[in-house]
mmCIF file as gemmi writes it, N, C-alpha and C atoms, coordinates in Angstrom:
data_model
loop_
_atom_site.group_PDB
_atom_site.id
_atom_site.type_symbol
_atom_site.label_atom_id
_atom_site.label_alt_id
_atom_site.label_comp_id
_atom_site.label_asym_id
_atom_site.label_entity_id
_atom_site.label_seq_id
_atom_site.pdbx_PDB_ins_code
_atom_site.Cartn_x
_atom_site.Cartn_y
_atom_site.Cartn_z
_atom_site.occupancy
_atom_site.B_iso_or_equiv
_atom_site.pdbx_formal_charge
_atom_site.auth_seq_id
_atom_site.auth_asym_id
_atom_site.pdbx_PDB_model_num
ATOM 1 N N . MET Axp A 1 ? -8.814 -14.342 -2.197 1 0 ? 1 A 1
ATOM 2 C CA . MET Axp A 1 ? -7.682 -13.366 -1.863 1 0 ? 1 A 1
ATOM 3 C C . MET Axp A 1 ? -8.24 -12.11 -1.194 1 0 ? 1 A 1
ATOM 4 N N . ALA Axp A 2 ? -7.687 -11.901 -0.069 1 0 ? 2 A 1
ATOM 5 C CA . ALA Axp A 2 ? -8.211 -10.765 0.819 1 0 ? 2 A 1
ATOM 6 C C . ALA Axp A 2 ? -7.564 -9.469 0.224 1 0 ? 2 A 1
ATOM 7 N N . LYS Axp A 3 ? -8.389 -8.332 0.224 1 0 ? 3 A 1
ATOM 8 C CA . LYS Axp A 3 ? -8.022 -7.073 -0.29 1 0 ? 3 A 1
ATOM 9 C C . LYS Axp A 3 ? -8.504 -5.995 0.613 1 0 ? 3 A 1
ATOM 10 N N . LEU Axp A 4 ? -7.712 -4.997 0.806 1 0 ? 4 A 1
ATOM 11 C CA . LEU Axp A 4 ? -8.138 -3.681 1.488 1 0 ? 4 A 1
ATOM 12 C C . LEU Axp A 4 ? -8.272 -2.608 0.352 1 0 ? 4 A 1
ATOM 13 N N . VAL Axp A 5 ? -9.166 -1.712 0.633 1 0 ? 5 A 1
ATOM 14 C CA . VAL Axp A 5 ? -9.398 -0.506 -0.277 1 0 ? 5 A 1
ATOM 15 C C . VAL Axp A 5 ? -9.218 0.774 0.385 1 0 ? 5 A 1
ATOM 16 N N . LEU Axp A 6 ? -8.409 1.577 -0.028 1 0 ? 6 A 1
ATOM 17 C CA . LEU Axp A 6 ? -8.276 2.995 0.584 1 0 ? 6 A 1
ATOM 18 C C . LEU Axp A 6 ? -8.625 3.941 -0.493 1 0 ? 6 A 1
ATOM 19 N N . ASP Axp A 7 ? -9.75 4.646 -0.288 1 0 ? 7 A 1
ATOM 20 C CA . ASP Axp A 7 ? -10.217 5.763 -1.174 1 0 ? 7 A 1
ATOM 21 C C . ASP Axp A 7 ? -9.83 7.05 -0.581 1 0 ? 7 A 1
ATOM 22 N N . LEU Axp A 8 ? -9.054 7.8 -1.265 1 0 ? 8 A 1
ATOM 23 C CA . LEU Axp A 8 ? -8.596 9.044 -0.811 1 0 ? 8 A 1
ATOM 24 C C . LEU Axp A 8 ? -9.345 10.271 -1.172 1 0 ? 8 A 1
ATOM 25 N N . HIS Axp A 9 ? -10.512 10.049 -1.98 1 0 ? 9 A 1
ATOM 26 C CA . HIS Axp A 9 ? -11.224 11.219 -2.395 1 0 ? 9 A 1
ATOM 27 C C . HIS Axp A 9 ? -11.647 12.176 -1.286 1 0 ? 9 A 1
ATOM 28 N N . ASP Axp A 10 ? -12.053 11.661 -0.157 1 0 ? 10 A 1
ATOM 29 C CA . ASP Axp A 10 ? -12.647 12.566 0.886 1 0 ? 10 A 1
ATOM 30 C C . ASP Axp A 10 ? -11.515 13.365 1.609 1 0 ? 10 A 1
ATOM 31 N N . ILE Axp A 11 ? -10.209 13.057 1.485 1 0 ? 11 A 1
ATOM 32 C CA . ILE Axp A 11 ? -9.206 13.613 2.252 1 0 ? 11 A 1
ATOM 33 C C . ILE Axp A 11 ? -8.104 14.104 1.299 1 0 ? 11 A 1
ATOM 34 N N . PHE Axp A 12 ? -8.449 14.302 0.022 1 0 ? 12 A 1
ATOM 35 C CA . PHE Axp A 12 ? -7.42 14.606 -0.981 1 0 ? 12 A 1
ATOM 36 C C . PHE Axp A 12 ? -6.616 15.743 -0.772 1 0 ? 12 A 1
ATOM 37 N N . ASN Axp A 13 ? -7.065 16.745 0.067 1 0 ? 13 A 1
ATOM 38 C CA . ASN Axp A 13 ? -6.398 18.074 0.362 1 0 ? 13 A 1
ATOM 39 C C . ASN Axp A 13 ? -5.964 18.139 1.699 1 0 ? 13 A 1
ATOM 40 N N . LYS Axp A 14 ? -5.798 16.959 2.505 1 0 ? 14 A 1
ATOM 41 C CA . LYS Axp A 14 ? -5.398 17.013 3.919 1 0 ? 14 A 1
ATOM 42 C C . LYS Axp A 14 ? -4.209 16.121 4.023 1 0 ? 14 A 1
ATOM 43 N N . SER Axp A 15 ? -3.054 16.705 3.824 1 0 ? 15 A 1
ATOM 44 C CA . SER Axp A 15 ? -1.739 15.907 3.673 1 0 ? 15 A 1
ATOM 45 C C . SER Axp A 15 ? -1.543 15.023 4.923 1 0 ? 15 A 1
ATOM 46 N N . ARG Axp A 16 ? -1.663 15.55 6.089 1 0 ? 16 A 1
ATOM 47 C CA . ARG Axp A 16 ? -1.414 14.785 7.263 1 0 ? 16 A 1
ATOM 48 C C . ARG Axp A 16 ? -2.371 13.555 7.35 1 0 ? 16 A 1
ATOM 49 N N . GLU Axp A 17 ? -3.545 13.795 7.032 1 0 ? 17 A 1
ATOM 50 C CA . GLU Axp A 17 ? -4.579 12.595 7.019 1 0 ? 17 A 1
ATOM 51 C C . GLU Axp A 17 ? -4.346 11.563 5.999 1 0 ? 17 A 1
ATOM 52 N N . ILE Axp A 18 ? -3.721 11.975 4.817 1 0 ? 18 A 1
ATOM 53 C CA . ILE Axp A 18 ? -3.469 11.122 3.771 1 0 ? 18 A 1
ATOM 54 C C . ILE Axp A 18 ? -2.335 10.176 4.186 1 0 ? 18 A 1
ATOM 55 N N . ASP Axp A 19 ? -1.234 10.736 4.754 1 0 ? 19 A 1
ATOM 56 C CA . ASP Axp A 19 ? -0.065 9.979 5.408 1 0 ? 19 A 1
ATOM 57 C C . ASP Axp A 19 ? -0.458 9.011 6.4 1 0 ? 19 A 1
ATOM 58 N N . LYS Axp A 20 ? -1.49 9.447 7.298 1 0 ? 20 A 1
ATOM 59 C CA . LYS Axp A 20 ? -1.903 8.562 8.356 1 0 ? 20 A 1
ATOM 60 C C . LYS Axp A 20 ? -2.665 7.406 7.819 1 0 ? 20 A 1
ATOM 61 N N . ALA Axp A 21 ? -3.625 7.729 6.823 1 0 ? 21 A 1
ATOM 62 C CA . ALA Axp A 21 ? -4.451 6.735 6.119 1 0 ? 21 A 1
ATOM 63 C C . ALA Axp A 21 ? -3.62 5.59 5.491 1 0 ? 21 A 1
ATOM 64 N N . LEU Axp A 22 ? -2.519 6.136 4.816 1 0 ? 22 A 1
ATOM 65 C CA . LEU Axp A 22 ? -1.705 5.244 4.053 1 0 ? 22 A 1
ATOM 66 C C . LEU Axp A 22 ? -0.93 4.326 5.054 1 0 ? 22 A 1
ATOM 67 N N . ARG Axp A 23 ? -0.329 4.937 6.122 1 0 ? 23 A 1
ATOM 68 C CA . ARG Axp A 23 ? 0.312 4.12 7.095 1 0 ? 23 A 1
ATOM 69 C C . ARG Axp A 23 ? -0.574 3.106 7.701 1 0 ? 23 A 1
ATOM 70 N N . ASP Axp A 24 ? -1.751 3.624 8.045 1 0 ? 24 A 1
ATOM 71 C CA . ASP Axp A 24 ? -2.716 2.589 8.718 1 0 ? 24 A 1
ATOM 72 C C . ASP Axp A 24 ? -3.103 1.4 7.841 1 0 ? 24 A 1
ATOM 73 N N . VAL Axp A 25 ? -3.297 1.657 6.5 1 0 ? 25 A 1
ATOM 74 C CA . VAL Axp A 25 ? -3.708 0.673 5.604 1 0 ? 25 A 1
ATOM 75 C C . VAL Axp A 25 ? -2.513 -0.377 5.318 1 0 ? 25 A 1
ATOM 76 N N . ILE Axp A 26 ? -1.315 0.181 5.353 1 0 ? 26 A 1
ATOM 77 C CA . ILE Axp A 26 ? -0.107 -0.709 5.124 1 0 ? 26 A 1
ATOM 78 C C . ILE Axp A 26 ? 0.022 -1.59 6.398 1 0 ? 26 A 1
ATOM 79 N N . ARG Axp A 27 ? -0.035 -0.91 7.561 1 0 ? 27 A 1
ATOM 80 C CA . ARG Axp A 27 ? 0.116 -1.738 8.846 1 0 ? 27 A 1
ATOM 81 C C . ARG Axp A 27 ? -0.994 -2.776 8.93 1 0 ? 27 A 1
ATOM 82 N N . GLU Axp A 28 ? -2.195 -2.446 8.581 1 0 ? 28 A 1
ATOM 83 C CA . GLU Axp A 28 ? -3.302 -3.373 8.603 1 0 ? 28 A 1
ATOM 84 C C . GLU Axp A 28 ? -2.973 -4.561 7.734 1 0 ? 28 A 1
ATOM 85 N N . ALA Axp A 29 ? -2.583 -4.296 6.446 1 0 ? 29 A 1
ATOM 86 C CA . ALA Axp A 29 ? -2.259 -5.334 5.557 1 0 ? 29 A 1
ATOM 87 C C . ALA Axp A 29 ? -1.197 -6.329 6.129 1 0 ? 29 A 1
ATOM 88 N N . VAL Axp A 30 ? -0.175 -5.736 6.633 1 0 ? 30 A 1
ATOM 89 C CA . VAL Axp A 30 ? 0.822 -6.56 7.225 1 0 ? 30 A 1
ATOM 90 C C . VAL Axp A 30 ? 0.365 -7.391 8.378 1 0 ? 30 A 1
ATOM 91 N N . GLU Axp A 31 ? -0.305 -6.817 9.376 1 0 ? 31 A 1
ATOM 92 C CA . GLU Axp A 31 ? -0.866 -7.383 10.542 1 0 ? 31 A 1
ATOM 93 C C . GLU Axp A 31 ? -1.872 -8.529 10.234 1 0 ? 31 A 1
ATOM 94 N N . LYS Axp A 32 ? -2.661 -8.237 9.275 1 0 ? 32 A 1
ATOM 95 C CA . LYS Axp A 32 ? -3.814 -9.277 8.917 1 0 ? 32 A 1
ATOM 96 C C . LYS Axp A 32 ? -3.326 -10.14 7.739 1 0 ? 32 A 1
ATOM 97 N N . ARG Axp A 33 ? -2.077 -10.018 7.143 1 0 ? 33 A 1
ATOM 98 C CA . ARG Axp A 33 ? -1.621 -10.83 6.126 1 0 ? 33 A 1
ATOM 99 C C . ARG Axp A 33 ? -2.473 -10.715 4.868 1 0 ? 33 A 1
ATOM 100 N N . ILE Axp A 34 ? -2.903 -9.424 4.574 1 0 ? 34 A 1
ATOM 101 C CA . ILE Axp A 34 ? -3.659 -9.194 3.316 1 0 ? 34 A 1
ATOM 102 C C . ILE Axp A 34 ? -2.797 -9.249 2.22 1 0 ? 34 A 1
ATOM 103 N N . ASP Axp A 35 ? -3.164 -9.728 1.001 1 0 ? 35 A 1
ATOM 104 C CA . ASP Axp A 35 ? -2.399 -9.867 -0.082 1 0 ? 35 A 1
ATOM 105 C C . ASP Axp A 35 ? -2.288 -8.558 -0.906 1 0 ? 35 A 1
ATOM 106 N N . THR Axp A 36 ? -3.418 -7.79 -0.977 1 0 ? 36 A 1
ATOM 107 C CA . THR Axp A 36 ? -3.382 -6.62 -1.856 1 0 ? 36 A 1
ATOM 108 C C . THR Axp A 36 ? -4.114 -5.403 -1.31 1 0 ? 36 A 1
ATOM 109 N N . VAL Axp A 37 ? -3.54 -4.261 -1.435 1 0 ? 37 A 1
ATOM 110 C CA . VAL Axp A 37 ? -4.177 -3.088 -0.948 1 0 ? 37 A 1
ATOM 111 C C . VAL Axp A 37 ? -4.512 -2.274 -2.297 1 0 ? 37 A 1
ATOM 112 N N . GLU Axp A 38 ? -5.768 -1.924 -2.465 1 0 ? 38 A 1
ATOM 113 C CA . GLU Axp A 38 ? -6.156 -1.016 -3.599 1 0 ? 38 A 1
ATOM 114 C C . GLU Axp A 38 ? -6.221 0.484 -3.142 1 0 ? 38 A 1
ATOM 115 N N . ILE Axp A 39 ? -5.352 1.281 -3.717 1 0 ? 39 A 1
ATOM 116 C CA . ILE Axp A 39 ? -5.447 2.71 -3.265 1 0 ? 39 A 1
ATOM 117 C C . ILE Axp A 39 ? -6.007 3.577 -4.397 1 0 ? 39 A 1
ATOM 118 N N . ILE Axp A 40 ? -7.058 4.309 -4.055 1 0 ? 40 A 1
ATOM 119 C CA . ILE Axp A 40 ? -7.719 5.178 -5.044 1 0 ? 40 A 1
ATOM 120 C C . ILE Axp A 40 ? -7.491 6.721 -4.849 1 0 ? 40 A 1
ATOM 121 N N . PRO Axp A 41 ? -6.349 7.266 -5.426 1 0 ? 41 A 1
ATOM 122 C CA . PRO Axp A 41 ? -6.175 8.634 -5.346 1 0 ? 41 A 1
ATOM 123 C C . PRO Axp A 41 ? -7.087 9.485 -6.216 1 0 ? 41 A 1
ATOM 124 N N . GLY Axp A 42 ? -7.79 8.752 -7.242 1 0 ? 42 A 1
ATOM 125 C CA . GLY Axp A 42 ? -8.585 9.475 -8.146 1 0 ? 42 A 1
ATOM 126 C C . GLY Axp A 42 ? -7.798 10.095 -9.213 1 0 ? 42 A 1
ATOM 127 N N . LYS Axp A 43 ? -8.502 10.441 -10.193 1 0 ? 43 A 1
ATOM 128 C CA . LYS Axp A 43 ? -7.793 11.004 -11.424 1 0 ? 43 A 1
ATOM 129 C C . LYS Axp A 43 ? -7.297 12.398 -11.357 1 0 ? 43 A 1
ATOM 130 N N . GLY Axp A 44 ? -8.12 13.327 -11.184 1 0 ? 44 A 1
ATOM 131 C CA . GLY Axp A 44 ? -7.704 14.743 -11.008 1 0 ? 44 A 1
ATOM 132 C C . GLY Axp A 44 ? -6.484 15.079 -11.738 1 0 ? 44 A 1
ATOM 133 N N . SER Axp A 45 ? -5.587 15.945 -11.132 1 0 ? 45 A 1
ATOM 134 C CA . SER Axp A 45 ? -4.465 16.414 -11.834 1 0 ? 45 A 1
ATOM 135 C C . SER Axp A 45 ? -3.248 15.495 -11.753 1 0 ? 45 A 1
ATOM 136 N N . GLY Axp A 46 ? -3.366 14.372 -10.881 1 0 ? 46 A 1
ATOM 137 C CA . GLY Axp A 46 ? -2.301 13.472 -10.789 1 0 ? 46 A 1
ATOM 138 C C . GLY Axp A 46 ? -1.4 13.833 -9.58 1 0 ? 46 A 1
ATOM 139 N N . GLN Axp A 47 ? -1.532 14.938 -8.846 1 0 ? 47 A 1
ATOM 140 C CA . GLN Axp A 47 ? -0.723 15.353 -7.825 1 0 ? 47 A 1
ATOM 141 C C . GLN Axp A 47 ? -0.91 14.364 -6.626 1 0 ? 47 A 1
ATOM 142 N N . LEU Axp A 48 ? -2.096 13.898 -6.282 1 0 ? 48 A 1
ATOM 143 C CA . LEU Axp A 48 ? -2.301 13.053 -5.202 1 0 ? 48 A 1
ATOM 144 C C . LEU Axp A 48 ? -1.695 11.668 -5.472 1 0 ? 48 A 1
ATOM 145 N N . LYS Axp A 49 ? -1.793 11.223 -6.703 1 0 ? 49 A 1
ATOM 146 C CA . LYS Axp A 49 ? -1.138 9.956 -7.101 1 0 ? 49 A 1
ATOM 147 C C . LYS Axp A 49 ? 0.238 10.043 -6.85 1 0 ? 49 A 1
ATOM 148 N N . LYS Axp A 50 ? 1.001 11.126 -7.3 1 0 ? 50 A 1
ATOM 149 C CA . LYS Axp A 50 ? 2.336 11.45 -7.097 1 0 ? 50 A 1
ATOM 150 C C . LYS Axp A 50 ? 2.677 11.344 -5.646 1 0 ? 50 A 1
ATOM 151 N N . LYS Axp A 51 ? 1.888 12.017 -4.784 1 0 ? 51 A 1
ATOM 152 C CA . LYS Axp A 51 ? 2.154 11.919 -3.396 1 0 ? 51 A 1
ATOM 153 C C . LYS Axp A 51 ? 2.113 10.55 -2.819 1 0 ? 51 A 1
ATOM 154 N N . VAL Axp A 52 ? 1.128 9.755 -3.27 1 0 ? 52 A 1
ATOM 155 C CA . VAL Axp A 52 ? 1.002 8.506 -2.808 1 0 ? 52 A 1
ATOM 156 C C . VAL Axp A 52 ? 2.234 7.549 -3.192 1 0 ? 52 A 1
ATOM 157 N N . LEU Axp A 53 ? 2.679 7.755 -4.35 1 0 ? 53 A 1
ATOM 158 C CA . LEU Axp A 53 ? 3.816 6.95 -4.962 1 0 ? 53 A 1
ATOM 159 C C . LEU Axp A 53 ? 5.059 7.388 -4.192 1 0 ? 53 A 1
ATOM 160 N N . ARG Axp A 54 ? 5.295 8.738 -3.782 1 0 ? 54 A 1
ATOM 161 C CA . ARG Axp A 54 ? 6.444 9.123 -3.035 1 0 ? 54 A 1
ATOM 162 C C . ARG Axp A 54 ? 6.244 8.515 -1.612 1 0 ? 54 A 1
ATOM 163 N N . PHE Axp A 55 ? 5.159 8.447 -1.06 1 0 ? 55 A 1
ATOM 164 C CA . PHE Axp A 55 ? 4.992 7.853 0.298 1 0 ? 55 A 1
ATOM 165 C C . PHE Axp A 55 ? 5.404 6.387 0.195 1 0 ? 55 A 1
ATOM 166 N N . LEU Axp A 56 ? 4.85 5.659 -0.837 1 0 ? 56 A 1
ATOM 167 C CA . LEU Axp A 56 ? 5.198 4.273 -0.889 1 0 ? 56 A 1
ATOM 168 C C . LEU Axp A 56 ? 6.691 4.065 -1.237 1 0 ? 56 A 1
ATOM 169 N N . ASP Axp A 57 ? 7.38 5.042 -1.744 1 0 ? 57 A 1
ATOM 170 C CA . ASP Axp A 57 ? 8.798 4.863 -2.055 1 0 ? 57 A 1
ATOM 171 C C . ASP Axp A 57 ? 9.779 5.123 -0.941 1 0 ? 57 A 1
ATOM 172 N N . GLN Axp A 58 ? 9.259 5.512 0.264 1 0 ? 58 A 1
ATOM 173 C CA . GLN Axp A 58 ? 10.07 5.706 1.409 1 0 ? 58 A 1
ATOM 174 C C . GLN Axp A 58 ? 10.699 4.357 1.868 1 0 ? 58 A 1
ATOM 175 N N . LYS Axp A 59 ? 11.867 4.305 2.234 1 0 ? 59 A 1
ATOM 176 C CA . LYS Axp A 59 ? 12.528 3.18 2.545 1 0 ? 59 A 1
ATOM 177 C C . LYS Axp A 59 ? 11.798 2.239 3.532 1 0 ? 59 A 1
ATOM 178 N N . GLU Axp A 60 ? 11.36 2.748 4.628 1 0 ? 60 A 1
ATOM 179 C CA . GLU Axp A 60 ? 10.689 1.902 5.685 1 0 ? 60 A 1
ATOM 180 C C . GLU Axp A 60 ? 9.381 1.492 5.235 1 0 ? 60 A 1
ATOM 181 N N . ILE Axp A 61 ? 8.682 2.198 4.333 1 0 ? 61 A 1
ATOM 182 C CA . ILE Axp A 61 ? 7.442 1.64 3.895 1 0 ? 61 A 1
ATOM 183 C C . ILE Axp A 61 ? 7.653 0.622 2.712 1 0 ? 61 A 1
ATOM 184 N N . LYS Axp A 62 ? 8.628 0.896 1.845 1 0 ? 62 A 1
ATOM 185 C CA . LYS Axp A 62 ? 8.949 -0.058 0.696 1 0 ? 62 A 1
ATOM 186 C C . LYS Axp A 62 ? 9.353 -1.355 1.296 1 0 ? 62 A 1
ATOM 187 N N . ALA Axp A 63 ? 9.949 -1.453 2.421 1 0 ? 63 A 1
ATOM 188 C CA . ALA Axp A 63 ? 10.445 -2.736 2.865 1 0 ? 63 A 1
ATOM 189 C C . ALA Axp A 63 ? 9.245 -3.605 3.273 1 0 ? 63 A 1
ATOM 190 N N . GLN Axp A 64 ? 7.994 -3.144 3.436 1 0 ? 64 A 1
ATOM 191 C CA . GLN Axp A 64 ? 6.866 -3.832 3.898 1 0 ? 64 A 1
ATOM 192 C C . GLN Axp A 64 ? 5.994 -4.525 2.834 1 0 ? 64 A 1
ATOM 193 N N . TYR Axp A 65 ? 6.195 -4.073 1.623 1 0 ? 65 A 1
ATOM 194 C CA . TYR Axp A 65 ? 5.385 -4.58 0.531 1 0 ? 65 A 1
ATOM 195 C C . TYR Axp A 65 ? 6.313 -5.13 -0.583 1 0 ? 65 A 1
ATOM 196 N N . HIS Axp A 66 ? 5.652 -5.978 -1.409 1 0 ? 66 A 1
ATOM 197 C CA . HIS Axp A 66 ? 6.39 -6.736 -2.556 1 0 ? 66 A 1
ATOM 198 C C . HIS Axp A 66 ? 6.542 -5.849 -3.84 1 0 ? 66 A 1
ATOM 199 N N . ARG Axp A 67 ? 5.384 -5.348 -4.309 1 0 ? 67 A 1
ATOM 200 C CA . ARG Axp A 67 ? 5.408 -4.43 -5.572 1 0 ? 67 A 1
ATOM 201 C C . ARG Axp A 67 ? 4.093 -3.56 -5.631 1 0 ? 67 A 1
ATOM 202 N N . ILE Axp A 68 ? 4.297 -2.69 -6.567 1 0 ? 68 A 1
ATOM 203 C CA . ILE Axp A 68 ? 3.02 -1.79 -6.94 1 0 ? 68 A 1
ATOM 204 C C . ILE Axp A 68 ? 2.794 -1.957 -8.319 1 0 ? 68 A 1
ATOM 205 N N . ASP Axp A 69 ? 1.516 -1.888 -8.635 1 0 ? 69 A 1
ATOM 206 C CA . ASP Axp A 69 ? 1.124 -1.88 -10.046 1 0 ? 69 A 1
ATOM 207 C C . ASP Axp A 69 ? 0.066 -0.693 -10.292 1 0 ? 69 A 1
ATOM 208 N N . LYS Axp A 70 ? 0.268 0.017 -11.329 1 0 ? 70 A 1
ATOM 209 C CA . LYS Axp A 70 ? -0.659 1.047 -11.636 1 0 ? 70 A 1
ATOM 210 C C . LYS Axp A 70 ? -1.598 0.438 -12.544 1 0 ? 70 A 1
ATOM 211 N N . ASP Axp A 71 ? -2.957 0.681 -12.277 1 0 ? 71 A 1
ATOM 212 C CA . ASP Axp A 71 ? -4.068 0.223 -13.043 1 0 ? 71 A 1
ATOM 213 C C . ASP Axp A 71 ? -4.003 0.7 -14.533 1 0 ? 71 A 1
ATOM 214 N N . SER Axp A 72 ? -3.773 -0.209 -15.53 1 0 ? 72 A 1
ATOM 215 C CA . SER Axp A 72 ? -3.508 0.191 -16.876 1 0 ? 72 A 1
ATOM 216 C C . SER Axp A 72 ? -4.931 0.773 -17.4 1 0 ? 72 A 1
ATOM 217 N N . LYS Axp A 73 ? -6.035 0.397 -16.804 1 0 ? 73 A 1
ATOM 218 C CA . LYS Axp A 73 ? -7.471 0.675 -17.356 1 0 ? 73 A 1
ATOM 219 C C . LYS Axp A 73 ? -7.986 1.93 -16.533 1 0 ? 73 A 1
ATOM 220 N N . ASN Axp A 74 ? -7.447 2.187 -15.396 1 0 ? 74 A 1
ATOM 221 C CA . ASN Axp A 74 ? -7.932 3.366 -14.59 1 0 ? 74 A 1
ATOM 222 C C . ASN Axp A 74 ? -6.8 4.027 -13.949 1 0 ? 74 A 1
ATOM 223 N N . PHE Axp A 75 ? -6.501 5.209 -14.465 1 0 ? 75 A 1
ATOM 224 C CA . PHE Axp A 75 ? -5.318 6.121 -14.062 1 0 ? 75 A 1
ATOM 225 C C . PHE Axp A 75 ? -5.427 6.485 -12.511 1 0 ? 75 A 1
ATOM 226 N N . GLY Axp A 76 ? -6.607 6.495 -12.005 1 0 ? 76 A 1
ATOM 227 C CA . GLY Axp A 76 ? -6.781 6.915 -10.577 1 0 ? 76 A 1
ATOM 228 C C . GLY Axp A 76 ? -6.81 5.664 -9.523 1 0 ? 76 A 1
ATOM 229 N N . ARG Axp A 77 ? -6.012 4.718 -10.014 1 0 ? 77 A 1
ATOM 230 C CA . ARG Axp A 77 ? -5.978 3.512 -8.982 1 0 ? 77 A 1
ATOM 231 C C . ARG Axp A 77 ? -4.578 2.907 -8.968 1 0 ? 77 A 1
ATOM 232 N N . LEU Axp A 78 ? -4.166 2.527 -7.845 1 0 ? 78 A 1
ATOM 233 C CA . LEU Axp A 78 ? -2.993 1.772 -7.671 1 0 ? 78 A 1
ATOM 234 C C . LEU Axp A 78 ? -3.231 0.451 -6.809 1 0 ? 78 A 1
ATOM 235 N N . PHE Axp A 79 ? -2.325 -0.543 -7.048 1 0 ? 79 A 1
ATOM 236 C CA . PHE Axp A 79 ? -2.4 -1.755 -6.302 1 0 ? 79 A 1
ATOM 237 C C . PHE Axp A 79 ? -1.111 -1.908 -5.661 1 0 ? 79 A 1
ATOM 238 N N . VAL Axp A 80 ? -1.119 -2.329 -4.374 1 0 ? 80 A 1
ATOM 239 C CA . VAL Axp A 80 ? 0.187 -2.58 -3.602 1 0 ? 80 A 1
ATOM 240 C C . VAL Axp A 80 ? -0.016 -4.044 -3.269 1 0 ? 80 A 1
ATOM 241 N N . TYR Axp A 81 ? 0.959 -4.873 -3.597 1 0 ? 81 A 1
ATOM 242 C CA . TYR Axp A 81 ? 0.98 -6.328 -3.315 1 0 ? 81 A 1
ATOM 243 C C . TYR Axp A 81 ? 1.965 -6.672 -2.202 1 0 ? 81 A 1
ATOM 244 N N . PHE Axp A 82 ? 1.585 -7.619 -1.323 1 0 ? 82 A 1
ATOM 245 C CA . PHE Axp A 82 ? 2.306 -8.051 -0.261 1 0 ? 82 A 1
ATOM 246 C C . PHE Axp A 82 ? 2.794 -9.502 -0.403 1 0 ? 82 A 1
ATOM 247 N N . LYS Axp A 83 ? 3.879 -9.943 0.136 1 0 ? 83 A 1
ATOM 248 C CA . LYS Axp A 83 ? 4.264 -11.235 0.188 1 0 ? 83 A 1
ATOM 249 C C . LYS Axp A 83 ? 4.48 -11.422 1.721 1 0 ? 83 A 1
ATOM 250 N N . HIS Axp A 84 ? 3.826 -12.38 2.235 1 0 ? 84 A 1
ATOM 251 C CA . HIS Axp A 84 ? 3.929 -12.575 3.664 1 0 ? 84 A 1
ATOM 252 C C . HIS Axp A 84 ? 4.662 -13.917 3.87 1 0 ? 84 A 1
ATOM 253 N N . GLU Axp A 85 ? 5.582 -13.89 4.831 1 0 ? 85 A 1
ATOM 254 C CA . GLU Axp A 85 ? 6.224 -15.106 5.259 1 0 ? 85 A 1
ATOM 255 C C . GLU Axp A 85 ? 5.29 -16.148 5.835 1 0 ? 85 A 1
ATOM 256 N N . ARG Axp A 86 ? 5.35 -17.29 5.383 1 0 ? 86 A 1
ATOM 257 C CA . ARG Axp A 86 ? 4.487 -18.509 5.99 1 0 ? 86 A 1
ATOM 258 C C . ARG Axp A 86 ? 4.947 -18.718 7.332 1 0 ? 86 A 1
ATOM 259 N N . PRO Axp A 87 ? 4.042 -19.072 8.26 1 0 ? 87 A 1
ATOM 260 C CA . PRO Axp A 87 ? 4.513 -19.454 9.604 1 0 ? 87 A 1
ATOM 261 C C . PRO Axp A 87 ? 5.455 -20.55 9.568 1 0 ? 87 A 1
ATOM 262 N N . GLY Axp A 88 ? 6.489 -20.494 10.544 1 0 ? 88 A 1
ATOM 263 C CA . GLY Axp A 88 ? 7.516 -21.494 10.352 1 0 ? 88 A 1
ATOM 264 C C . GLY Axp A 88 ? 8.554 -21.421 9.359 1 0 ? 88 A 1
ATOM 265 N N . LYS Axp A 89 ? 8.366 -20.378 8.406 1 0 ? 89 A 1
ATOM 266 C CA . LYS Axp A 89 ? 9.313 -20.211 7.32 1 0 ? 89 A 1
ATOM 267 C C . LYS Axp A 89 ? 10.023 -18.758 7.515 1 0 ? 89 A 1
ATOM 268 N N . GLY Axp A 90 ? 10.009 -18.41 8.767 1 0 ? 90 A 1
ATOM 269 C CA . GLY Axp A 90 ? 10.508 -17.026 8.904 1 0 ? 90 A 1
ATOM 270 C C . GLY Axp A 90 ? 12.006 -16.915 8.694 1 0 ? 90 A 1
ATOM 271 N N . LYS Axp A 91 ? 12.477 -15.645 8.35 1 0 ? 91 A 1
ATOM 272 C CA . LYS Axp A 91 ? 13.846 -15.39 8.066 1 0 ? 91 A 1
ATOM 273 C C . LYS Axp A 91 ? 14.73 -15.567 9.263 1 0 ? 91 A 1
ATOM 274 N N . GLY Axp A 92 ? 15.897 -16.116 8.994 1 0 ? 92 A 1
ATOM 275 C CA . GLY Axp A 92 ? 16.943 -16.134 10.01 1 0 ? 92 A 1
ATOM 276 C C . GLY Axp A 92 ? 16.732 -17.43 10.947 1 0 ? 92 A 1
ATOM 277 N N . ARG Axp A 93 ? 15.857 -18.315 10.696 1 0 ? 93 A 1
ATOM 278 C CA . ARG Axp A 93 ? 15.734 -19.456 11.418 1 0 ? 93 A 1
ATOM 279 C C . ARG Axp A 93 ? 16.755 -20.518 10.909 1 0 ? 93 A 1
ATOM 280 N N . LYS Axp A 94 ? 17.335 -21.137 11.895 1 0 ? 94 A 1
ATOM 281 C CA . LYS Axp A 94 ? 18.284 -22.31 11.456 1 0 ? 94 A 1
ATOM 282 C C . LYS Axp A 94 ? 17.674 -23.634 11.445 1 0 ? 94 A 1
ATOM 283 N N . ARG Axp A 95 ? 18.023 -24.38 10.491 1 0 ? 95 A 1
ATOM 284 C CA . ARG Axp A 95 ? 17.581 -25.78 10.507 1 0 ? 95 A 1
ATOM 285 C C . ARG Axp A 95 ? 18.483 -26.648 11.382 1 0 ? 95 A 1
ATOM 286 N N . ARG Axp A 96 ? 17.964 -27.67 11.957 1 0 ? 96 A 1
ATOM 287 C CA . ARG Axp A 96 ? 18.859 -28.562 12.683 1 0 ? 96 A 1
ATOM 288 C C . ARG Axp A 96 ? 18.691 -29.95 12.209 1 0 ? 96 A 1
């Protein structure tokens, strides 16, 4: 199972870079048909994790992934899961 990891420790205080990094990793997961993205906002005060969750809750972003899990063993980690359409099984195709 393929997985991407995005560690936000280095850019925790740069709001614009955080949004860009999140958009980029979501886009890459969709384009490369990656099943899981692990996002590491770190433990800290929890503000960065809240920002990430708000970002993921945006309608246009939410439409691209299947579900989110918060790591029960590590407060500073989230998993975003994707379900990709299989080739030939696209939406809106009519059978003949």
